[in-house]
Structures are given as structure tokens and as C-alpha cells.
mmCIF entry with sequence, helices, sheets and N, C-alpha, C, O atoms, coordinates in Angstrom:
data_MODEL
# 
_entry.id   MODEL 
# 
_entity.id                         1 
_entity.type                       polymer 
_entity.pdbx_number_of_molecules   1 
# 
_entity_poly.entity_id                      1 
_entity_poly.type                           'polypeptide(L)' 
_entity_poly.nstd_linkage                   no 
_entity_poly.nstd_monomer                   no 
_entity_poly.pdbx_seq_one_letter_code       MDFRFNFDPSTLIDETLLITVKGMAGVFVVLGVIILAIYLLNKFAADKKEKQTK 
_entity_poly.pdbx_seq_one_letter_code_can   MDFRFNFDPSTLIDETLLITVKGMAGVFVVLGVIILAIYLLNKFAADKKEKQTK 
_entity_poly.pdbx_strand_id                 A 
# 
loop_
_entity_poly_seq.entity_id 
_entity_poly_seq.num 
_entity_poly_seq.mon_id 
_entity_poly_seq.hetero 
1 1  MET n 
1 2  ASP n 
1 3  PHE n 
1 4  ARG n 
1 5  PHE n 
1 6  ASN n 
1 7  PHE n 
1 8  ASP n 
1 9  PRO n 
1 10 SER n 
1 11 THR n 
1 12 LEU n 
1 13 ILE n 
1 14 ASP n 
1 15 GLU n 
1 16 THR n 
1 17 LEU n 
1 18 LEU n 
1 19 ILE n 
1 20 THR n 
1 21 VAL n 
1 22 LYS n 
1 23 GLY n 
1 24 MET n 
1 25 ALA n 
1 26 GLY n 
1 27 VAL n 
1 28 PHE n 
1 29 VAL n 
1 30 VAL n 
1 31 LEU n 
1 32 GLY n 
1 33 VAL n 
1 34 ILE n 
1 35 ILE n 
1 36 LEU n 
1 37 ALA n 
1 38 ILE n 
1 39 TYR n 
1 40 LEU n 
1 41 LEU n 
1 42 ASN n 
1 43 LYS n 
1 44 PHE n 
1 45 ALA n 
1 46 ALA n 
1 47 ASP n 
1 48 LYS n 
1 49 LYS n 
1 50 GLU n 
1 51 LYS n 
1 52 GLN n 
1 53 THR n 
1 54 LYS n 
# 
_struct_asym.id          A 
_struct_asym.entity_id   1 
# 
loop_
_struct_conf.conf_type_id 
_struct_conf.id 
_struct_conf.pdbx_PDB_helix_id 
_struct_conf.beg_label_comp_id 
_struct_conf.beg_label_asym_id 
_struct_conf.beg_label_seq_id 
_struct_conf.pdbx_beg_PDB_ins_code 
_struct_conf.end_label_comp_id 
_struct_conf.end_label_asym_id 
_struct_conf.end_label_seq_id 
_struct_conf.pdbx_end_PDB_ins_code 
_struct_conf.beg_auth_comp_id 
_struct_conf.beg_auth_asym_id 
_struct_conf.beg_auth_seq_id 
_struct_conf.end_auth_comp_id 
_struct_conf.end_auth_asym_id 
_struct_conf.end_auth_seq_id 
_struct_conf.pdbx_PDB_helix_class 
_struct_conf.details 
_struct_conf.pdbx_PDB_helix_length 
HELX_P HELX_P1 AA1 SER A 10 ? THR A 11 ? SER A 10 THR A 11 1 ? 2  
HELX_P HELX_P2 AA2 LEU A 12 ? THR A 16 ? LEU A 12 THR A 16 3 ? 5  
HELX_P HELX_P3 AA3 LEU A 17 ? THR A 53 ? LEU A 17 THR A 53 1 ? 37 
# 
_struct_conf_type.id          HELX_P 
_struct_conf_type.criteria    ? 
_struct_conf_type.reference   ? 
# 
loop_
_atom_site.group_PDB 
_atom_site.id 
_atom_site.type_symbol 
_atom_site.label_atom_id 
_atom_site.label_alt_id 
_atom_site.label_comp_id 
_atom_site.label_asym_id 
_atom_site.label_entity_id 
_atom_site.label_seq_id 
_atom_site.pdbx_PDB_ins_code 
_atom_site.Cartn_x 
_atom_site.Cartn_y 
_atom_site.Cartn_z 
_atom_site.occupancy 
_atom_site.B_iso_or_equiv 
_atom_site.pdbx_formal_charge 
_atom_site.auth_seq_id 
_atom_site.auth_comp_id 
_atom_site.auth_asym_id 
_atom_site.auth_atom_id 
_atom_site.pdbx_PDB_model_num 
ATOM 1   N N  . MET A 1 1  ? 0.841   -1.182 0.000  1.00 0.00 ? 1  MET A N  1 
ATOM 2   C CA . MET A 1 1  ? 0.000   0.000  0.000  1.00 0.00 ? 1  MET A CA 1 
ATOM 3   C C  . MET A 1 1  ? 0.878   1.236  0.000  1.00 0.00 ? 1  MET A C  1 
ATOM 4   O O  . MET A 1 1  ? 1.839   1.354  0.760  1.00 0.00 ? 1  MET A O  1 
ATOM 5   N N  . ASP A 1 2  ? 0.517   2.132  -0.866 1.00 0.00 ? 2  ASP A N  1 
ATOM 6   C CA . ASP A 1 2  ? 1.293   3.363  -0.985 1.00 0.00 ? 2  ASP A CA 1 
ATOM 7   C C  . ASP A 1 2  ? 0.399   4.543  -0.604 1.00 0.00 ? 2  ASP A C  1 
ATOM 8   O O  . ASP A 1 2  ? -0.473  4.957  -1.368 1.00 0.00 ? 2  ASP A O  1 
ATOM 9   N N  . PHE A 1 3  ? 0.635   5.067  0.585  1.00 0.00 ? 3  PHE A N  1 
ATOM 10  C CA . PHE A 1 3  ? -0.141  6.217  1.046  1.00 0.00 ? 3  PHE A CA 1 
ATOM 11  C C  . PHE A 1 3  ? 0.673   7.479  0.820  1.00 0.00 ? 3  PHE A C  1 
ATOM 12  O O  . PHE A 1 3  ? 1.791   7.617  1.317  1.00 0.00 ? 3  PHE A O  1 
ATOM 13  N N  . ARG A 1 4  ? 0.102   8.377  0.076  1.00 0.00 ? 4  ARG A N  1 
ATOM 14  C CA . ARG A 1 4  ? 0.776   9.650  -0.178 1.00 0.00 ? 4  ARG A CA 1 
ATOM 15  C C  . ARG A 1 4  ? -0.124  10.782 0.283  1.00 0.00 ? 4  ARG A C  1 
ATOM 16  O O  . ARG A 1 4  ? -1.343  10.739 0.119  1.00 0.00 ? 4  ARG A O  1 
ATOM 17  N N  . PHE A 1 5  ? 0.491   11.777 0.854  1.00 0.00 ? 5  PHE A N  1 
ATOM 18  C CA . PHE A 1 5  ? -0.243  12.954 1.296  1.00 0.00 ? 5  PHE A CA 1 
ATOM 19  C C  . PHE A 1 5  ? -0.323  13.938 0.151  1.00 0.00 ? 5  PHE A C  1 
ATOM 20  O O  . PHE A 1 5  ? 0.691   14.457 -0.315 1.00 0.00 ? 5  PHE A O  1 
ATOM 21  N N  . ASN A 1 6  ? -1.529  14.188 -0.293 1.00 0.00 ? 6  ASN A N  1 
ATOM 22  C CA . ASN A 1 6  ? -1.742  15.160 -1.360 1.00 0.00 ? 6  ASN A CA 1 
ATOM 23  C C  . ASN A 1 6  ? -2.607  16.285 -0.826 1.00 0.00 ? 6  ASN A C  1 
ATOM 24  O O  . ASN A 1 6  ? -3.749  16.060 -0.426 1.00 0.00 ? 6  ASN A O  1 
ATOM 25  N N  . PHE A 1 7  ? -2.076  17.481 -0.818 1.00 0.00 ? 7  PHE A N  1 
ATOM 26  C CA . PHE A 1 7  ? -2.843  18.646 -0.383 1.00 0.00 ? 7  PHE A CA 1 
ATOM 27  C C  . PHE A 1 7  ? -3.364  19.370 -1.604 1.00 0.00 ? 7  PHE A C  1 
ATOM 28  O O  . PHE A 1 7  ? -2.598  19.876 -2.424 1.00 0.00 ? 7  PHE A O  1 
ATOM 29  N N  . ASP A 1 8  ? -4.680  19.410 -1.711 1.00 0.00 ? 8  ASP A N  1 
ATOM 30  C CA . ASP A 1 8  ? -5.318  20.075 -2.839 1.00 0.00 ? 8  ASP A CA 1 
ATOM 31  C C  . ASP A 1 8  ? -6.241  21.159 -2.290 1.00 0.00 ? 8  ASP A C  1 
ATOM 32  O O  . ASP A 1 8  ? -7.315  20.845 -1.776 1.00 0.00 ? 8  ASP A O  1 
ATOM 33  N N  . PRO A 1 9  ? -5.845  22.423 -2.387 1.00 0.00 ? 9  PRO A N  1 
ATOM 34  C CA . PRO A 1 9  ? -6.654  23.509 -1.812 1.00 0.00 ? 9  PRO A CA 1 
ATOM 35  C C  . PRO A 1 9  ? -8.059  23.613 -2.393 1.00 0.00 ? 9  PRO A C  1 
ATOM 36  O O  . PRO A 1 9  ? -8.947  24.159 -1.738 1.00 0.00 ? 9  PRO A O  1 
ATOM 37  N N  . SER A 1 10 ? -8.281  23.114 -3.583 1.00 0.00 ? 10 SER A N  1 
ATOM 38  C CA . SER A 1 10 ? -9.618  23.212 -4.179 1.00 0.00 ? 10 SER A CA 1 
ATOM 39  C C  . SER A 1 10 ? -10.637 22.341 -3.442 1.00 0.00 ? 10 SER A C  1 
ATOM 40  O O  . SER A 1 10 ? -11.833 22.633 -3.479 1.00 0.00 ? 10 SER A O  1 
ATOM 41  N N  . THR A 1 11 ? -10.187 21.283 -2.778 1.00 0.00 ? 11 THR A N  1 
ATOM 42  C CA . THR A 1 11 ? -11.112 20.432 -2.027 1.00 0.00 ? 11 THR A CA 1 
ATOM 43  C C  . THR A 1 11 ? -11.398 20.989 -0.639 1.00 0.00 ? 11 THR A C  1 
ATOM 44  O O  . THR A 1 11 ? -12.278 20.489 0.061  1.00 0.00 ? 11 THR A O  1 
ATOM 45  N N  . LEU A 1 12 ? -10.664 22.013 -0.241 1.00 0.00 ? 12 LEU A N  1 
ATOM 46  C CA . LEU A 1 12 ? -10.840 22.558 1.106  1.00 0.00 ? 12 LEU A CA 1 
ATOM 47  C C  . LEU A 1 12 ? -12.249 23.100 1.303  1.00 0.00 ? 12 LEU A C  1 
ATOM 48  O O  . LEU A 1 12 ? -12.887 22.796 2.311  1.00 0.00 ? 12 LEU A O  1 
ATOM 49  N N  . ILE A 1 13 ? -12.738 23.879 0.378  1.00 0.00 ? 13 ILE A N  1 
ATOM 50  C CA . ILE A 1 13 ? -14.062 24.482 0.517  1.00 0.00 ? 13 ILE A CA 1 
ATOM 51  C C  . ILE A 1 13 ? -15.148 23.502 0.106  1.00 0.00 ? 13 ILE A C  1 
ATOM 52  O O  . ILE A 1 13 ? -16.164 23.385 0.791  1.00 0.00 ? 13 ILE A O  1 
ATOM 53  N N  . ASP A 1 14 ? -14.954 22.810 -0.978 1.00 0.00 ? 14 ASP A N  1 
ATOM 54  C CA . ASP A 1 14 ? -15.995 21.930 -1.508 1.00 0.00 ? 14 ASP A CA 1 
ATOM 55  C C  . ASP A 1 14 ? -16.292 20.744 -0.597 1.00 0.00 ? 14 ASP A C  1 
ATOM 56  O O  . ASP A 1 14 ? -17.454 20.477 -0.291 1.00 0.00 ? 14 ASP A O  1 
ATOM 57  N N  . GLU A 1 15 ? -15.282 20.046 -0.170 1.00 0.00 ? 15 GLU A N  1 
ATOM 58  C CA . GLU A 1 15 ? -15.504 18.807 0.565  1.00 0.00 ? 15 GLU A CA 1 
ATOM 59  C C  . GLU A 1 15 ? -15.281 18.965 2.061  1.00 0.00 ? 15 GLU A C  1 
ATOM 60  O O  . GLU A 1 15 ? -16.164 18.656 2.861  1.00 0.00 ? 15 GLU A O  1 
ATOM 61  N N  . THR A 1 16 ? -14.120 19.439 2.434  1.00 0.00 ? 16 THR A N  1 
ATOM 62  C CA . THR A 1 16 ? -13.743 19.469 3.839  1.00 0.00 ? 16 THR A CA 1 
ATOM 63  C C  . THR A 1 16 ? -14.630 20.395 4.652  1.00 0.00 ? 16 THR A C  1 
ATOM 64  O O  . THR A 1 16 ? -15.096 20.017 5.727  1.00 0.00 ? 16 THR A O  1 
ATOM 65  N N  . LEU A 1 17 ? -14.868 21.590 4.161  1.00 0.00 ? 17 LEU A N  1 
ATOM 66  C CA . LEU A 1 17 ? -15.689 22.542 4.893  1.00 0.00 ? 17 LEU A CA 1 
ATOM 67  C C  . LEU A 1 17 ? -17.131 22.055 4.996  1.00 0.00 ? 17 LEU A C  1 
ATOM 68  O O  . LEU A 1 17 ? -17.778 22.245 6.026  1.00 0.00 ? 17 LEU A O  1 
ATOM 69  N N  . LEU A 1 18 ? -17.633 21.434 3.948  1.00 0.00 ? 18 LEU A N  1 
ATOM 70  C CA . LEU A 1 18 ? -18.995 20.909 3.964  1.00 0.00 ? 18 LEU A CA 1 
ATOM 71  C C  . LEU A 1 18 ? -19.145 19.796 4.999  1.00 0.00 ? 18 LEU A C  1 
ATOM 72  O O  . LEU A 1 18 ? -20.143 19.745 5.718  1.00 0.00 ? 18 LEU A O  1 
ATOM 73  N N  . ILE A 1 19 ? -18.166 18.918 5.074  1.00 0.00 ? 19 ILE A N  1 
ATOM 74  C CA . ILE A 1 19 ? -18.194 17.842 6.067  1.00 0.00 ? 19 ILE A CA 1 
ATOM 75  C C  . ILE A 1 19 ? -18.132 18.421 7.475  1.00 0.00 ? 19 ILE A C  1 
ATOM 76  O O  . ILE A 1 19 ? -18.831 17.947 8.371  1.00 0.00 ? 19 ILE A O  1 
ATOM 77  N N  . THR A 1 20 ? -17.300 19.443 7.677  1.00 0.00 ? 20 THR A N  1 
ATOM 78  C CA . THR A 1 20 ? -17.176 20.084 8.983  1.00 0.00 ? 20 THR A CA 1 
ATOM 79  C C  . THR A 1 20 ? -18.482 20.749 9.396  1.00 0.00 ? 20 THR A C  1 
ATOM 80  O O  . THR A 1 20 ? -18.900 20.629 10.547 1.00 0.00 ? 20 THR A O  1 
ATOM 81  N N  . VAL A 1 21 ? -19.125 21.444 8.474  1.00 0.00 ? 21 VAL A N  1 
ATOM 82  C CA . VAL A 1 21 ? -20.394 22.114 8.774  1.00 0.00 ? 21 VAL A CA 1 
ATOM 83  C C  . VAL A 1 21 ? -21.473 21.090 9.111  1.00 0.00 ? 21 VAL A C  1 
ATOM 84  O O  . VAL A 1 21 ? -22.255 21.300 10.039 1.00 0.00 ? 21 VAL A O  1 
ATOM 85  N N  . LYS A 1 22 ? -21.523 19.998 8.378  1.00 0.00 ? 22 LYS A N  1 
ATOM 86  C CA . LYS A 1 22 ? -22.503 18.952 8.669  1.00 0.00 ? 22 LYS A CA 1 
ATOM 87  C C  . LYS A 1 22 ? -22.264 18.356 10.057 1.00 0.00 ? 22 LYS A C  1 
ATOM 88  O O  . LYS A 1 22 ? -23.214 18.098 10.796 1.00 0.00 ? 22 LYS A O  1 
ATOM 89  N N  . GLY A 1 23 ? -21.017 18.141 10.403 1.00 0.00 ? 23 GLY A N  1 
ATOM 90  C CA . GLY A 1 23 ? -20.689 17.596 11.720 1.00 0.00 ? 23 GLY A CA 1 
ATOM 91  C C  . GLY A 1 23 ? -21.064 18.543 12.841 1.00 0.00 ? 23 GLY A C  1 
ATOM 92  O O  . GLY A 1 23 ? -21.616 18.119 13.856 1.00 0.00 ? 23 GLY A O  1 
ATOM 93  N N  . MET A 1 24 ? -20.771 19.823 12.667 1.00 0.00 ? 24 MET A N  1 
ATOM 94  C CA . MET A 1 24 ? -21.112 20.808 13.691 1.00 0.00 ? 24 MET A CA 1 
ATOM 95  C C  . MET A 1 24 ? -22.624 20.950 13.824 1.00 0.00 ? 24 MET A C  1 
ATOM 96  O O  . MET A 1 24 ? -23.137 21.084 14.935 1.00 0.00 ? 24 MET A O  1 
ATOM 97  N N  . ALA A 1 25 ? -23.338 20.923 12.708 1.00 0.00 ? 25 ALA A N  1 
ATOM 98  C CA . ALA A 1 25 ? -24.802 20.995 12.759 1.00 0.00 ? 25 ALA A CA 1 
ATOM 99  C C  . ALA A 1 25 ? -25.367 19.779 13.489 1.00 0.00 ? 25 ALA A C  1 
ATOM 100 O O  . ALA A 1 25 ? -26.318 19.897 14.262 1.00 0.00 ? 25 ALA A O  1 
ATOM 101 N N  . GLY A 1 26 ? -24.784 18.628 13.244 1.00 0.00 ? 26 GLY A N  1 
ATOM 102 C CA . GLY A 1 26 ? -25.216 17.421 13.938 1.00 0.00 ? 26 GLY A CA 1 
ATOM 103 C C  . GLY A 1 26 ? -25.004 17.510 15.436 1.00 0.00 ? 26 GLY A C  1 
ATOM 104 O O  . GLY A 1 26 ? -25.850 17.075 16.217 1.00 0.00 ? 26 GLY A O  1 
ATOM 105 N N  . VAL A 1 27 ? -23.878 18.074 15.837 1.00 0.00 ? 27 VAL A N  1 
ATOM 106 C CA . VAL A 1 27 ? -23.594 18.246 17.267 1.00 0.00 ? 27 VAL A CA 1 
ATOM 107 C C  . VAL A 1 27 ? -24.635 19.157 17.902 1.00 0.00 ? 27 VAL A C  1 
ATOM 108 O O  . VAL A 1 27 ? -25.142 18.854 18.982 1.00 0.00 ? 27 VAL A O  1 
ATOM 109 N N  . PHE A 1 28 ? -24.961 20.267 17.248 1.00 0.00 ? 28 PHE A N  1 
ATOM 110 C CA . PHE A 1 28 ? -25.943 21.195 17.804 1.00 0.00 ? 28 PHE A CA 1 
ATOM 111 C C  . PHE A 1 28 ? -27.340 20.583 17.844 1.00 0.00 ? 28 PHE A C  1 
ATOM 112 O O  . PHE A 1 28 ? -28.099 20.846 18.776 1.00 0.00 ? 28 PHE A O  1 
ATOM 113 N N  . VAL A 1 29 ? -27.686 19.780 16.859 1.00 0.00 ? 29 VAL A N  1 
ATOM 114 C CA . VAL A 1 29 ? -28.994 19.112 16.873 1.00 0.00 ? 29 VAL A CA 1 
ATOM 115 C C  . VAL A 1 29 ? -29.079 18.137 18.037 1.00 0.00 ? 29 VAL A C  1 
ATOM 116 O O  . VAL A 1 29 ? -30.086 18.104 18.745 1.00 0.00 ? 29 VAL A O  1 
ATOM 117 N N  . VAL A 1 30 ? -28.045 17.352 18.240 1.00 0.00 ? 30 VAL A N  1 
ATOM 118 C CA . VAL A 1 30 ? -28.040 16.388 19.341 1.00 0.00 ? 30 VAL A CA 1 
ATOM 119 C C  . VAL A 1 30 ? -28.087 17.111 20.679 1.00 0.00 ? 30 VAL A C  1 
ATOM 120 O O  . VAL A 1 30 ? -28.814 16.693 21.580 1.00 0.00 ? 30 VAL A O  1 
ATOM 121 N N  . LEU A 1 31 ? -27.320 18.194 20.824 1.00 0.00 ? 31 LEU A N  1 
ATOM 122 C CA . LEU A 1 31 ? -27.369 18.973 22.065 1.00 0.00 ? 31 LEU A CA 1 
ATOM 123 C C  . LEU A 1 31 ? -28.764 19.541 22.298 1.00 0.00 ? 31 LEU A C  1 
ATOM 124 O O  . LEU A 1 31 ? -29.256 19.535 23.427 1.00 0.00 ? 31 LEU A O  1 
ATOM 125 N N  . GLY A 1 32 ? -29.395 20.024 21.251 1.00 0.00 ? 32 GLY A N  1 
ATOM 126 C CA . GLY A 1 32 ? -30.750 20.553 21.381 1.00 0.00 ? 32 GLY A CA 1 
ATOM 127 C C  . GLY A 1 32 ? -31.737 19.491 21.831 1.00 0.00 ? 32 GLY A C  1 
ATOM 128 O O  . GLY A 1 32 ? -32.596 19.757 22.671 1.00 0.00 ? 32 GLY A O  1 
ATOM 129 N N  . VAL A 1 33 ? -31.624 18.298 21.282 1.00 0.00 ? 33 VAL A N  1 
ATOM 130 C CA . VAL A 1 33 ? -32.514 17.199 21.671 1.00 0.00 ? 33 VAL A CA 1 
ATOM 131 C C  . VAL A 1 33 ? -32.289 16.825 23.133 1.00 0.00 ? 33 VAL A C  1 
ATOM 132 O O  . VAL A 1 33 ? -33.251 16.586 23.863 1.00 0.00 ? 33 VAL A O  1 
ATOM 133 N N  . ILE A 1 34 ? -31.043 16.771 23.565 1.00 0.00 ? 34 ILE A N  1 
ATOM 134 C CA . ILE A 1 34 ? -30.737 16.439 24.960 1.00 0.00 ? 34 ILE A CA 1 
ATOM 135 C C  . ILE A 1 34 ? -31.287 17.508 25.896 1.00 0.00 ? 34 ILE A C  1 
ATOM 136 O O  . ILE A 1 34 ? -31.896 17.184 26.915 1.00 0.00 ? 34 ILE A O  1 
ATOM 137 N N  . ILE A 1 35 ? -31.077 18.780 25.560 1.00 0.00 ? 35 ILE A N  1 
ATOM 138 C CA . ILE A 1 35 ? -31.578 19.874 26.401 1.00 0.00 ? 35 ILE A CA 1 
ATOM 139 C C  . ILE A 1 35 ? -33.100 19.837 26.463 1.00 0.00 ? 35 ILE A C  1 
ATOM 140 O O  . ILE A 1 35 ? -33.676 20.027 27.534 1.00 0.00 ? 35 ILE A O  1 
ATOM 141 N N  . LEU A 1 36 ? -33.755 19.599 25.341 1.00 0.00 ? 36 LEU A N  1 
ATOM 142 C CA . LEU A 1 36 ? -35.216 19.511 25.312 1.00 0.00 ? 36 LEU A CA 1 
ATOM 143 C C  . LEU A 1 36 ? -35.717 18.343 26.160 1.00 0.00 ? 36 LEU A C  1 
ATOM 144 O O  . LEU A 1 36 ? -36.700 18.481 26.887 1.00 0.00 ? 36 LEU A O  1 
ATOM 145 N N  . ALA A 1 37 ? -35.054 17.208 26.070 1.00 0.00 ? 37 ALA A N  1 
ATOM 146 C CA . ALA A 1 37 ? -35.459 16.042 26.857 1.00 0.00 ? 37 ALA A CA 1 
ATOM 147 C C  . ALA A 1 37 ? -35.318 16.318 28.352 1.00 0.00 ? 37 ALA A C  1 
ATOM 148 O O  . ALA A 1 37 ? -36.200 15.959 29.132 1.00 0.00 ? 37 ALA A O  1 
ATOM 149 N N  . ILE A 1 38 ? -34.220 16.950 28.756 1.00 0.00 ? 38 ILE A N  1 
ATOM 150 C CA . ILE A 1 38 ? -34.020 17.277 30.170 1.00 0.00 ? 38 ILE A CA 1 
ATOM 151 C C  . ILE A 1 38 ? -35.066 18.278 30.639 1.00 0.00 ? 38 ILE A C  1 
ATOM 152 O O  . ILE A 1 38 ? -35.598 18.150 31.742 1.00 0.00 ? 38 ILE A O  1 
ATOM 153 N N  . TYR A 1 39 ? -35.364 19.269 29.810 1.00 0.00 ? 39 TYR A N  1 
ATOM 154 C CA . TYR A 1 39 ? -36.381 20.267 30.159 1.00 0.00 ? 39 TYR A CA 1 
ATOM 155 C C  . TYR A 1 39 ? -37.740 19.605 30.368 1.00 0.00 ? 39 TYR A C  1 
ATOM 156 O O  . TYR A 1 39 ? -38.428 19.883 31.350 1.00 0.00 ? 39 TYR A O  1 
ATOM 157 N N  . LEU A 1 40 ? -38.122 18.728 29.441 1.00 0.00 ? 40 LEU A N  1 
ATOM 158 C CA . LEU A 1 40 ? -39.417 18.065 29.556 1.00 0.00 ? 40 LEU A CA 1 
ATOM 159 C C  . LEU A 1 40 ? -39.477 17.131 30.760 1.00 0.00 ? 40 LEU A C  1 
ATOM 160 O O  . LEU A 1 40 ? -40.496 17.069 31.448 1.00 0.00 ? 40 LEU A O  1 
ATOM 161 N N  . LEU A 1 41 ? -38.397 16.410 31.016 1.00 0.00 ? 41 LEU A N  1 
ATOM 162 C CA . LEU A 1 41 ? -38.373 15.528 32.187 1.00 0.00 ? 41 LEU A CA 1 
ATOM 163 C C  . LEU A 1 41 ? -38.493 16.325 33.476 1.00 0.00 ? 41 LEU A C  1 
ATOM 164 O O  . LEU A 1 41 ? -39.214 15.921 34.388 1.00 0.00 ? 41 LEU A O  1 
ATOM 165 N N  . ASN A 1 42 ? -37.797 17.450 33.565 1.00 0.00 ? 42 ASN A N  1 
ATOM 166 C CA . ASN A 1 42 ? -37.897 18.293 34.757 1.00 0.00 ? 42 ASN A CA 1 
ATOM 167 C C  . ASN A 1 42 ? -39.292 18.882 34.900 1.00 0.00 ? 42 ASN A C  1 
ATOM 168 O O  . ASN A 1 42 ? -39.803 19.003 36.013 1.00 0.00 ? 42 ASN A O  1 
ATOM 169 N N  . LYS A 1 43 ? -39.899 19.243 33.807 1.00 0.00 ? 43 LYS A N  1 
ATOM 170 C CA . LYS A 1 43 ? -41.242 19.826 33.850 1.00 0.00 ? 43 LYS A CA 1 
ATOM 171 C C  . LYS A 1 43 ? -42.259 18.800 34.348 1.00 0.00 ? 43 LYS A C  1 
ATOM 172 O O  . LYS A 1 43 ? -43.084 19.114 35.206 1.00 0.00 ? 43 LYS A O  1 
ATOM 173 N N  . PHE A 1 44 ? -42.206 17.585 33.820 1.00 0.00 ? 44 PHE A N  1 
ATOM 174 C CA . PHE A 1 44 ? -43.149 16.555 34.248 1.00 0.00 ? 44 PHE A CA 1 
ATOM 175 C C  . PHE A 1 44 ? -42.877 16.098 35.680 1.00 0.00 ? 44 PHE A C  1 
ATOM 176 O O  . PHE A 1 44 ? -43.820 15.801 36.414 1.00 0.00 ? 44 PHE A O  1 
ATOM 177 N N  . ALA A 1 45 ? -41.627 16.036 36.087 1.00 0.00 ? 45 ALA A N  1 
ATOM 178 C CA . ALA A 1 45 ? -41.291 15.635 37.450 1.00 0.00 ? 45 ALA A CA 1 
ATOM 179 C C  . ALA A 1 45 ? -41.721 16.712 38.439 1.00 0.00 ? 45 ALA A C  1 
ATOM 180 O O  . ALA A 1 45 ? -42.133 16.382 39.551 1.00 0.00 ? 45 ALA A O  1 
ATOM 181 N N  . ALA A 1 46 ? -41.639 17.974 38.074 1.00 0.00 ? 46 ALA A N  1 
ATOM 182 C CA . ALA A 1 46 ? -42.046 19.060 38.964 1.00 0.00 ? 46 ALA A CA 1 
ATOM 183 C C  . ALA A 1 46 ? -43.552 19.037 39.170 1.00 0.00 ? 46 ALA A C  1 
ATOM 184 O O  . ALA A 1 46 ? -44.020 19.328 40.271 1.00 0.00 ? 46 ALA A O  1 
ATOM 185 N N  . ASP A 1 47 ? -44.320 18.700 38.147 1.00 0.00 ? 47 ASP A N  1 
ATOM 186 C CA . ASP A 1 47 ? -45.773 18.613 38.288 1.00 0.00 ? 47 ASP A CA 1 
ATOM 187 C C  . ASP A 1 47 ? -46.161 17.540 39.301 1.00 0.00 ? 47 ASP A C  1 
ATOM 188 O O  . ASP A 1 47 ? -47.058 17.761 40.115 1.00 0.00 ? 47 ASP A O  1 
ATOM 189 N N  . LYS A 1 48 ? -45.516 16.408 39.265 1.00 0.00 ? 48 LYS A N  1 
ATOM 190 C CA . LYS A 1 48 ? -45.821 15.334 40.206 1.00 0.00 ? 48 LYS A CA 1 
ATOM 191 C C  . LYS A 1 48 ? -45.427 15.729 41.625 1.00 0.00 ? 48 LYS A C  1 
ATOM 192 O O  . LYS A 1 48 ? -46.135 15.407 42.579 1.00 0.00 ? 48 LYS A O  1 
ATOM 193 N N  . LYS A 1 49 ? -44.302 16.424 41.767 1.00 0.00 ? 49 LYS A N  1 
ATOM 194 C CA . LYS A 1 49 ? -43.836 16.841 43.078 1.00 0.00 ? 49 LYS A CA 1 
ATOM 195 C C  . LYS A 1 49 ? -44.813 17.831 43.711 1.00 0.00 ? 49 LYS A C  1 
ATOM 196 O O  . LYS A 1 49 ? -45.109 17.731 44.901 1.00 0.00 ? 49 LYS A O  1 
ATOM 197 N N  . GLU A 1 50 ? -45.309 18.776 42.934 1.00 0.00 ? 50 GLU A N  1 
ATOM 198 C CA . GLU A 1 50 ? -46.245 19.775 43.448 1.00 0.00 ? 50 GLU A CA 1 
ATOM 199 C C  . GLU A 1 50 ? -47.566 19.130 43.859 1.00 0.00 ? 50 GLU A C  1 
ATOM 200 O O  . GLU A 1 50 ? -48.164 19.537 44.856 1.00 0.00 ? 50 GLU A O  1 
ATOM 201 N N  . LYS A 1 51 ? -48.022 18.153 43.123 1.00 0.00 ? 51 LYS A N  1 
ATOM 202 C CA . LYS A 1 51 ? -49.275 17.479 43.458 1.00 0.00 ? 51 LYS A CA 1 
ATOM 203 C C  . LYS A 1 51 ? -49.139 16.675 44.745 1.00 0.00 ? 51 LYS A C  1 
ATOM 204 O O  . LYS A 1 51 ? -50.096 16.584 45.514 1.00 0.00 ? 51 LYS A O  1 
ATOM 205 N N  . GLN A 1 52 ? -47.970 16.092 44.993 1.00 0.00 ? 52 GLN A N  1 
ATOM 206 C CA . GLN A 1 52 ? -47.765 15.285 46.186 1.00 0.00 ? 52 GLN A CA 1 
ATOM 207 C C  . GLN A 1 52 ? -47.694 16.150 47.441 1.00 0.00 ? 52 GLN A C  1 
ATOM 208 O O  . GLN A 1 52 ? -48.124 15.709 48.507 1.00 0.00 ? 52 GLN A O  1 
ATOM 209 N N  . THR A 1 53 ? -47.166 17.360 47.346 1.00 0.00 ? 53 THR A N  1 
ATOM 210 C CA . THR A 1 53 ? -47.009 18.206 48.528 1.00 0.00 ? 53 THR A CA 1 
ATOM 211 C C  . THR A 1 53 ? -48.307 18.902 48.912 1.00 0.00 ? 53 THR A C  1 
ATOM 212 O O  . THR A 1 53 ? -48.426 19.377 50.041 1.00 0.00 ? 53 THR A O  1 
ATOM 213 N N  . LYS A 1 54 ? -49.278 18.979 48.017 1.00 0.00 ? 54 LYS A N  1 
ATOM 214 C CA . LYS A 1 54 ? -50.538 19.680 48.335 1.00 0.00 ? 54 LYS A CA 1 
ATOM 215 C C  . LYS A 1 54 ? -51.528 18.789 49.002 1.00 0.00 ? 54 LYS A C  1 
ATOM 216 O O  . LYS A 1 54 ? -52.630 19.228 49.331 1.00 0.00 ? 54 LYS A O  1 
# 
């Protein structure tokens, strides 16, 4: 196997940047889903807690 490092600046914007943007968007989507899930769990758990104390 012959591995050679080829740096081609034309692929920087077309391929590499697009892959990076997709990855970052995926990270933010997953973080948003996690934050939403935690918010909803806290909201439903707080409702049960308030009903038990009254």
C-alpha cells in the first residue's frame, strides 16, 4: 500500500468545509434534543412533586 499525502486547496471548501459544517450541525442538533429532553423531564417531574405536597 502506498499512502501519499496530497494537499489540494480546491477540495478545502468543496468537501472538507462541507463535512465540517454537517458535523457541527449534527452536534448542535443532538445537544438541542438532549436539552429539550431534560427540560421536559424536569417539567413533568415538577408537576408530580407539586401534586404530592398539596
